[in-house]
TORTORVO-568839 format. One record per residue (C-alpha): residue in three letters; x, y negated, z negated. Coordinates in pm, whole numbers, padded with zeros to 5 digits, always signed. Layout:
N
alaXYZ...
END
This chain:
441
met-03411-10009-06364thr-03387-10198-06688ser-03384-10577-06689gln-03036-10565-06837ser-02766-10648-06585ile-02515-10433-06773arg-02629-10131-06971glu-02613-10205-07344arg-02490-09890-07516gly-02513-10028-07866arg-02259-10052-08146trp-01966-09811-08125ala-01987-09719-08493asp-02351-09613-08448met-02306-09415-08126ser-02326-09036-08147asp-02052-08811-08010ala-02274-08735-07710glu-02330-09105-07642arg-01957-09174-07663asp-01882-08885-07430asp-02139-09014-07181leu-01942-09339-07163thr-01587-09205-07166thr-01612-08902-06937arg-01757-09111-06650gly-01722-08943-06307ile-01490-08658-06398gly-01777-08410-06389arg-01832-08481-06020val-01466-08414-05943phe-01475-08073-06110asp-01822-07972-05986pro-01803-07604-05875glu-02015-07656-05562leu-01801-07949-05451arg-01487-07746-05512glu-01617-07461-05298ser-01708-07691-05009val-01368-07860-05021leu-01191-07523-05034glu-01370-07420-04713ile-01231-07729-04538leu-00880-07674-04674glu-00878-07309-04571asp-00996-07404-04224val-00709-07652-04193arg-00460-07402-04326asp-00572-07138-04076asn-00656-07349-03771gly-00454-07674-03794asp-00557-07947-03554asp-00875-07768-03450ala-00998-07789-03809leu-00921-08164-03821ile-01122-08211-03503arg-01414-08013-03648ala-01410-08215-03971leu-01413-08546-03781ala-01707-08427-03572lys-01903-08300-03873phe-01841-08572-04130asp-01754-08879-03922lys-01956-08801-03606val-01645-08867-03399glu-01528-08649-03109val-01150-08652-03057asp-00890-08447-02872arg-00567-08319-03024ser-00383-08607-02858asp-00601-08852-03056ile-00506-08727-03404arg-00179-08918-03408val-00226-09294-03377ser-00061-09410-03054asp+00184-09695-02996glu-00087-09867-02792glu-00320-09864-03095phe-00045-10014-03311asp+00003-10290-03052ala-00370-10359-03026ala-00398-10375-03404ala-00120-10633-03425asp-00297-10848-03168ser-00629-10829-03356ile-00511-10954-03695asn-00546-11326-03761pro-00240-11522-03881glu-00382-11574-04232met-00430-11202-04287leu-00086-11121-04146ala+00070-11373-04386ala-00128-11220-04676ile-00007-10869-04584arg+00353-10985-04571glu+00330-11168-04903ser+00166-10870-05071ile+00439-10638-04944ala+00706-10882-05065phe+00566-10892-05420val+00525-10514-05441arg+00873-10468-05297arg+01030-10700-05558tyr+00855-10519-05844asn+00973-10180-05725glu+01325-10294-05641gln+01351-10404-06004leu+01240-10057-06115ile+01504-09893-05897ala+01774-10130-06020glu+01703-10022-06378asp+01690-09655-06282ala+02064-09600-06241asp+02241-09267-06283trp+02382-09217-06632ser+02592-08981-06843phe+02748-08964-07188glu+02967-08734-07394thr+02727-08543-07617ala+03015-08351-07784pro+03392-08351-07732gly+03452-08212-07385val+03081-08195-07287met+02921-08452-07057val+02548-08464-06977gly+02341-08703-06771glu+02102-08754-06481arg+02114-08842-06115thr+01814-08971-05924ser+01720-08931-05559pro+01407-08981-05345ile+01160-08707-05264glu+01227-08590-04907ser+00872-08633-04770val+00540-08778-04886gly+00189-08814-04750leu-00026-09118-04822phe-00405-09113-04801val-00578-09445-04724pro-00961-09440-04754ala-01193-09607-04506gly-01547-09506-04598lys-01663-09818-04783gly-01448-10086-04624ser-01105-10188-04501phe-00821-10114-04744pro-00485-10235-04614ser-00396-10318-04975val-00399-09946-05055leu-00125-09878-04801val+00072-10177-04934gln+00049-10029-05283leu+00140-09675-05173gly+00375-09732-04882thr+00594-10009-05022pro+00707-09811-05330ala+00774-09508-05109val+00991-09715-04877val+01176-09880-05168ala+01229-09536-05325gly+01409-09427-05009val+01170-09155-04889gln+01292-09048-04546arg+00967-08910-04404ile+00637-09084-04479ala+00309-08974-04317val-00018-09165-04351val-00362-09008-04310thr-00672-09222-04285pro-01029-09154-04167pro-01167-09362-03879val-01363-09669-03977pro-01737-09587-03973gly-01923-09716-03671thr-01615-09781-03458gly-01617-09467-03247gly-01309-09327-03414lys-01082-09630-03447val-00837-09655-03733asp-00847-09972-03942pro-00620-10218-03756ala-00515-10392-04080val-00385-10059-04212leu-00183-10013-03891val-00035-10360-03931val+00078-10276-04285ala+00230-09951-04159arg+00425-10133-03888glu+00544-10398-04136leu+00676-10117-04357gly+00835-09930-04068ile+00594-09634-04100thr+00516-09485-03760asp+00349-09153-03849val-00019-09239-03896phe-00290-08979-03837arg-00666-08993-03789ala-00832-08734-04014asn-01126-08690-04248gly-01051-08708-04623pro-01022-08349-04755ala-00913-08221-04413gly-00647-08490-04399ile-00518-08392-04742gly-00500-08032-04622ala-00312-08136-04309leu-00048-08312-04518ala-00018-08015-04751phe-00005-07735-04494gly+00103-07913-04177thr-00074-07881-03841gln+00035-07901-03479ser+00016-08283-03507val+00059-08362-03877pro+00386-08275-04055ala+00370-08098-04391val+00497-08300-04688arg+00593-08219-05047lys+00385-08482-05230val+00043-08632-05149val-00102-08941-05316gly-00385-09182-05253pro-00721-09292-05397gly-01049-09163-05265ser-01387-09007-05324pro-01441-08700-05544pro-01392-08468-05240val-01053-08629-05174ala-00960-08594-05541val-01064-08227-05540ala-00857-08165-05227gln-00549-08316-05392ile-00601-08095-05697glu-00644-07778-05492val-00344-07818-05260gln-00114-07821-05561arg-00164-07443-05579phe+00044-07426-05260gly+00348-07612-05387val+00243-07967-05302val+00244-08226-05582ser-00021-08494-05632asn-00124-08750-05894met-00426-08709-06123leu-00670-08883-06052leu-00692-09192-05829gly-01058-09286-05812pro-01342-09376-05844ser-01260-09732-05950glu-01312-09847-06309ser-01236-10137-06539leu-01271-10229-06905ile-01260-10578-07053leu-01193-10634-07424ala-01308-10986-07512asp-01387-11199-07813asp-01603-11512-07830ser-01321-11727-07691ala-01393-11582-07343asp-01580-11770-07072pro-01889-11555-06994arg-01905-11678-06634leu-01550-11559-06573leu-01615-11234-06758ala-01910-11159-06531ala-01699-11225-06223asp-01426-10992-06349leu-01671-10715-06438leu-01801-10726-06082asn-01451-10698-05936glu-01433-10317-05965ala-01810-10269-05981glu-01852-10363-05615his-01626-10079-05497gly-01897-09815-05488pro-02191-09646-05661asp-01955-09421-05860ser-01748-09709-06001ser-01767-09811-06368ser-01735-10146-06545val-01720-10170-06923leu-01732-10469-07159val-01619-10422-07519thr-01678-10715-07755pro-01758-10795-08119ser-01976-11088-08009glu-02348-11033-07946glu-02375-11395-07831leu-02105-11341-07569leu-02279-11027-07442ala-02610-11213-07407ala-02440-11488-07207val-02265-11234-06984gln-02598-11063-06912ile-02735-11392-06776glu-02424-11460-06566leu-02421-11108-06423ala-02780-11138-06306val-02693-11455-06118gln-02371-11326-05965ile-02503-10983-05864ala-02788-11155-05681glu-02529-11348-05479leu-02350-11035-05358pro-02432-10906-05009ala-02568-10557-04949pro-02452-10291-05022arg-02210-10445-05275asp-02496-10574-05489glu-02640-10225-05535tyr-02294-10078-05597ala-02248-10334-05874arg-02583-10256-06035leu-02500-09885-06043ala-02149-09947-06178met-02295-10151-06463arg-02510-09848-06550asn-02220-09603-06520gly-02017-09823-06754gly-02191-10064-06987ala-02140-10292-07284val-02023-10170-07624leu-02040-10380-07941val-01764-10335-08199asp-01710-10470-08547ser-01366-10614-08471ile-01110-10653-08195glu-00907-10382-08367glu-01197-10141-08326gly-01233-10265-07969ala-00873-10163-07903glu-00957-09816-08038val-01247-09793-07793ala-01022-09903-07508asn-00768-09635-07596val-01038-09369-07604tyr-01167-09482-07264ala-00812-09516-07116pro-00918-09740-06826glu-00765-09774-06483his-00780-10155-06499met-00800-10338-06831gln-00833-10708-06898leu-00762-10856-07241val-00936-11183-07329val-00881-11258-07699arg-00731-11531-07912asp-00450-11316-08052glu-00315-11163-07734glu+00021-11030-07851ser-00093-10845-08162thr-00387-10695-07973leu-00159-10594-07687asp+00047-10396-07938leu-00263-10191-08024leu-00331-10086-07664thr-00156-09762-07572asp-00381-09594-07316ala-00452-09812-07014ala-00303-09784-06668glu-00262-10162-06647ile-00334-10447-06889leu-00404-10793-06751val-00372-11059-07019gly-00598-11363-07014gln-00870-11489-06783tyr-00623-11623-06529thr-00485-11274-06460thr-00754-11107-06252val-00783-10750-06131ser-00803-10885-05776met-00461-11046-05821ala-00323-10713-05938asn-00489-10536-05646phe-00349-10763-05379val-00044-10963-05479leu+00106-10938-05830gly+00330-10650-05731cys+00259-10428-06032pro+00098-10094-05938ala-00266-10104-05833ala-00301-09736-05734leu-00372-09621-06088pro-00496-09312-06275thr-00868-09301-06348ser-01111-09084-06546gly-00897-09104-06860tyr-00574-08984-06699ala-00411-09311-06806lys-00355-09126-07133val-00092-08908-06967ser+00015-09070-06640ser+00104-09401-06479gly+00038-09595-06161ile+00208-09538-05825thr+00553-09698-05818ala+00891-09615-05670his+00934-09375-05964thr+00647-09169-05819phe+00859-09095-05514arg+01186-09017-05687lys+01305-08716-05882lys+01573-08665-06143arg+01821-08385-06176ala+02022-08313-06487val+02401-08296-06451ala+02638-08146-06708arg+03010-08075-06722ala+03206-07891-06996thr+03581-07857-07045pro+03734-07536-07189asp+03743-07702-07530gly+03380-07802-07496leu+03282-07446-07406arg+03465-07304-07707ala+03301-07557-07940leu+02948-07463-07829ala+03004-07089-07779pro+02878-06980-08125thr+02540-07142-08064val+02505-06976-07723leu+02607-06636-07859ala+02362-06661-08149phe+02067-06742-07924ala+02167-06476-07669glu+02179-06206-07937his+01850-06315-08097glu+01661-06330-07766gly+01810-06006-07633phe+02008-06138-07336pro+02351-05970-07341ala+02454-06113-07003his+02388-06463-07133gly+02626-06400-07419ala+02884-06227-07199ser+02902-06524-06961val+03041-06727-07253ala+03231-06451-07435ile+03429-06367-07122arg+03564-06722-07123val+03659-06745-07491
END
């Protein structure tokens, strides 16, 4: 292990294509590893063929937990016990977090009204929007307690109007098979009653295919380990939709010499402590700032408890620090990386913000922390990783709604557009297409 707290990758202009790829591709190779895919496919096929029995086998093999079929669905008694175990401060935090996420998503829905306009005399076109009928939410449990994940996934689904919401979550390690009580409290606050105890890939398969206990759904979302991500990719072959990709965690900070290095170090560690496959990146034109951040990171990593300290050290190696010649070049690097979480700490915030096109979220200034976004701001915190921010967005109420085009033509409108239809029909060799219009005119 080098003495550097964060891996110094050098100046962007001097980095080779291979060195740039090593930074920007991060953990995507693990997700698409052929051996991992094969092992996940075995689990999914077992669930597809054997339902609950496969879930029980997966829990015994991967979580060392023995359960009966009656234990897969979380009982009312477990919900009640969870509510009794949560302290008042945490309950208040859960309720406030839900309230902020709800307000954000209600605003999205309010601006997502049905619409139509007359595109030609006698021809109206537009859209109507409605919720997806059923969704499955995956909440991880392997490296800690994550009630915030269910807040971020479940609240938008509820606001979107989804009628059937199922939650799958693995048992908390070392508890003999218990589901995280804080997650159950969030579910009850949201009015979600279908919560199921299942291992990651097996749980994704249960949501996709349905079992004797778990209902099949049409869309599955949720962050997780590479096996969970692979499972979500594979079940799409069977008509279930998912989001690409949600995990492992990553962040990038673009900062100039106006930044406070102590605060920068704290913010770099925010996502770094998630796990050994996380990545934290600092992009700056200031060598002096980088040197100061190195010192602060060494101090702050040493103050973290195990295993978070080792997770952070590994994340600083997975990511690293990149020197640039200007903030403009730094914005180019950020767009190439397309981070899950991005923080912007520069003097000229607005003009720099205009340069940033590929980030799942952008937090402006050192008083807007990733932890605030994770827990309470209300903007989405379940966000695309591994560069998928270039083509997709975070989980919001829009994730759980679908649009359908609506059109209406009068006889005059049909006659006006008939020549175009007839020309295309003749060129493409579809006589029935043309006849359906010709018979009317």
